[in-house]
MISE-110722 format. One line per field, with one value per residue: x, y, z negated of N, C-alpha, C in turn; residue number from 1; residue in one letter. Coordinates in steps of 0.001 Angstrom, whole numbers, padded with zeros to 6 digits, m for minus. Last residue first. Layout:
<nodes>
n.u: (X; ...) .
n.v: (Y; ...) .
n.w: (Z; ...) .
ca.u: (X; ...) .
ca.v: (Y; ...) .
ca.w: (Z; ...) .
c.u: (X; ...) .
c.v: (Y; ...) .
c.w: (Z; ...) .
num: (NUM; ...) .
residuo: (A; ...) .
</nodes>
This chain:
<nodes>
n.u: (070862; 072758; 075402; 078419; 080834; 082705; 081155; 077948; 075380; 074653; 074903; 074268; 076852; 076896; 076807; 079292; 081242; 080595; 080999; 084048; 085298; 084423; 085918; 089126; 088767; 088922; 091153; 093016; 092556; 093496; 095693; 097870; 101210; 104098; 106680; 109857; 110375; 113115; 114169; 112894; 111401; 109255; 107196; 103669; 100945; 098004; 095050; 095363; 096124; 098259; 100457; 101404; 100039; 100186; 102583; 102607; 101186; 102636; 104992; 103284; 100580; 097745; 096108; 096001; 097427; 099963; 100390; 100623; 103204; 104640; 104387; 104007; 101540; 101649; 099284; 096505; 096625; 096531; 098471; 098664; 094876; 092052; 089486) .
n.v: (122971; 121888; 124024; 122199; 122537; 123891; 123412; 121572; 121546; 119584; 117699; 119293; 117939; 115925; 113364; 112892; 113454; 111436; 109363; 110371; 109062; 106609; 105453; 105996; 104404; 101968; 102089; 102699; 100128; 098071; 098431; 100336; 101690; 103398; 105745; 106502; 110157; 111674; 111587; 108927; 106560; 104919; 104074; 105470; 105159; 106479; 107246; 110803; 113613; 114113; 115053; 112580; 111730; 113599; 112980; 109980; 110614; 112373; 110616; 108638; 109815; 107649; 105025; 103811; 102191; 103431; 104150; 101681; 101029; 103516; 103442; 100098; 097970; 095358; 092786; 091522; 088218; 085268; 084871; 085242; 085450; 087292; 086335) .
n.w: (m067397; m069449; m071243; m071675; m074138; m075935; m078896; m078659; m077827; m076834; m078634; m082264; m084889; m086622; m085448; m084347; m086008; m087817; m085989; m085600; m087800; m088270; m086067; m087019; m089733; m088509; m086748; m089207; m090504; m088621; m088521; m090696; m090229; m091776; m091361; m092881; m093185; m094642; m097871; m099199; m099794; m097518; m095889; m096337; m094593; m093546; m092363; m090381; m092062; m093055; m091703; m091352; m089627; m087216; m086876; m086032; m083769; m082156; m081823; m080080; m078341; m077745; m078253; m080538; m079894; m079360; m081809; m083319; m082117; m082971; m085627; m086972; m088971; m091301; m091113; m093256; m094653; m094353; m095942; m098494; m099264; m100618; m102184) .
ca.u: (070019; 072080; 074098; 077625; 080023; 082976; 082092; 079302; 075687; 074207; 076357; 073600; 076210; 076901; 075862; 077755; 081090; 080678; 080342; 083162; 085103; 083836; 084480; 088033; 088865; 087664; 090010; 092909; 092234; 091982; 094993; 097449; 099791; 103406; 105172; 108924; 109897; 112969; 113460; 114306; 111521; 110831; 107940; 105135; 101345; 099096; 095384; 095297; 094662; 097129; 098925; 102305; 100120; 098796; 102214; 103157; 100693; 101091; 105270; 104225; 102052; 098599; 096143; 094635; 095903; 098970; 100002; 099651; 102085; 104853; 104165; 104643; 102365; 101578; 100051; 096867; 096958; 095352; 098735; 099104; 095857; 093048; 090908) .
ca.v: (124155; 122047; 123222; 123637; 121802; 123205; 124235; 121788; 122951; 120671; 117447; 118301; 118799; 117128; 113483; 112972; 114508; 112744; 109331; 109758; 110524; 107632; 105193; 106819; 106380; 102882; 101848; 103409; 101219; 098069; 098869; 098886; 101432; 102004; 105089; 105529; 109078; 110909; 113445; 110020; 107856; 104974; 103017; 105580; 104059; 105825; 106613; 109920; 113054; 113413; 115973; 113585; 111023; 113177; 114156; 110683; 109363; 112655; 111624; 108246; 109546; 109109; 105834; 105279; 101460; 102476; 105137; 102785; 100267; 103046; 104565; 100983; 098213; 096799; 093406; 092523; 089670; 085935; 084222; 086081; 084665; 086884; 086792) .
ca.w: (m066284; m068424; m071214; m071013; m073654; m074570; m077922; m078947; m078444; m075745; m077709; m080885; m084008; m087328; m086318; m083485; m085010; m088051; m086244; m084378; m087213; m089424; m086320; m086212; m089657; m089463; m086466; m088260; m091191; m089523; m087311; m090964; m090234; m090949; m092017; m092430; m093910; m093539; m096673; m098653; m100418; m097801; m096522; m095993; m095745; m093277; m093102; m090308; m091124; m093938; m092369; m092174; m090541; m087927; m087306; m087306; m084786; m082581; m082285; m081390; m078883; m078121; m076698; m080462; m080177; m078103; m080764; m083872; m082018; m081335; m085107; m086453; m087579; m091068; m091006; m092106; m095019; m094187; m094305; m097812; m099912; m099543; m102453) .
c.u: (068184; 071080; 073735; 076634; 078864; 081983; 082356; 079662; 077065; 074760; 075961; 074985; 075492; 076106; 075957; 077007; 079781; 080399; 080070; 081573; 084304; 084067; 084196; 086484; 088463; 087424; 088567; 091643; 092113; 091550; 093644; 095665; 098920; 101886; 104701; 107758; 109855; 111441; 112719; 113525; 112315; 110254; 109578; 105758; 102944; 099808; 096741; 095557; 094157; 096145; 097694; 101250; 100845; 098991; 101107; 103352; 101478; 101153; 103818; 104238; 102600; 100002; 096589; 095275; 095086; 098050; 099503; 099140; 100764; 103337; 103702; 104167; 103397; 101584; 100208; 098231; 097417; 095325; 097172; 099243; 097091; 094193; 091429) .
c.v: (123192; 122597; 123173; 122818; 122892; 122949; 123334; 122393; 122752; 121734; 118931; 118435; 118883; 118189; 114663; 113234; 114202; 113525; 110726; 110046; 110666; 109361; 106748; 106271; 106938; 104552; 102477; 103156; 102542; 099814; 099138; 099618; 100372; 102334; 103785; 105626; 108074; 109970; 112251; 110946; 108966; 106454; 103478; 104786; 104469; 105341; 106326; 108706; 111815; 113386; 115359; 114370; 111932; 112575; 114222; 112292; 109874; 111737; 112529; 109304; 108961; 108549; 107791; 105744; 102505; 102251; 104491; 103443; 101204; 102167; 104163; 101706; 099315; 096665; 094759; 092781; 090069; 087698; 085385; 085732; 085430; 086495; 086474) .
c.w: (m065776; m068418; m070093; m071200; m073159; m073864; m077042; m078464; m078895; m076416; m077176; m079522; m082738; m086364; m086720; m083906; m084501; m087323; m087084; m084707; m086391; m088559; m087195; m086164; m088361; m089756; m087148; m087262; m090141; m090324; m088158; m089514; m090183; m091229; m090977; m092661; m092927; m094103; m095663; m097960; m100259; m098598; m097566; m097180; m095273; m094505; m092861; m091304; m090869; m093159; m092931; m092631; m091648; m089886; m088122; m087771; m086373; m083649; m082614; m082497; m079718; m078210; m076880; m079081; m080377; m078420; m079923; m082710; m082237; m081216; m083313; m085485; m087434; m089874; m090525; m091747; m093475; m093835; m093894; m096418; m098279; m100170; m101145) .
num: (83; 82; 81; 80; 79; 78; 77; 76; 75; 74; 73; 72; 71; 70; 69; 68; 67; 66; 65; 64; 63; 62; 61; 60; 59; 58; 57; 56; 55; 54; 53; 52; 51; 50; 49; 48; 47; 46; 45; 44; 43; 42; 41; 40; 39; 38; 37; 36; 35; 34; 33; 32; 31; 30; 29; 28; 27; 26; 25; 24; 23; 22; 21; 20; 19; 18; 17; 16; 15; 14; 13; 12; 11; 10; 9; 8; 7; 6; 5; 4; 3; 2; 1) .
residuo: (V; A; K; V; R; G; K; Q; Q; S; L; P; T; S; S; R; D; L; S; V; E; T; Q; M; R; D; A; L; E; S; L; L; F; R; W; R; K; R; V; G; N; T; I; S; H; A; P; I; K; G; E; R; A; L; R; K; V; T; I; P; S; C; R; L; F; A; A; A; E; H; A; T; V; F; A; E; R; E; S; L; N; M; M) .
</nodes>
C-alpha cells in the first residue's frame, strides 16, 4: 500500500502535452474522446482534466505494441514497399 508521499501527482493538460509532444488542445480533445486516460475534476459544463504520466506512458506503450503486432510495416498504410 502506498502512502501519501509515494503517490504520483496529477499533471495539467499542458504538462501532459509536453510529455506526449503535442498541443494541450489535442490532449484535451483526446481526453474528451476517451482515447487517453484522463480524470475530470469538475462536474460543470467545462471539464478540467488532470492526467497521470504513468497512465499516459502505459497507454502509449500499449498502442505501440498493438500497432506493431497487427500489421507488418511493409503493409501499413502510407508505407512504401522496398524494391
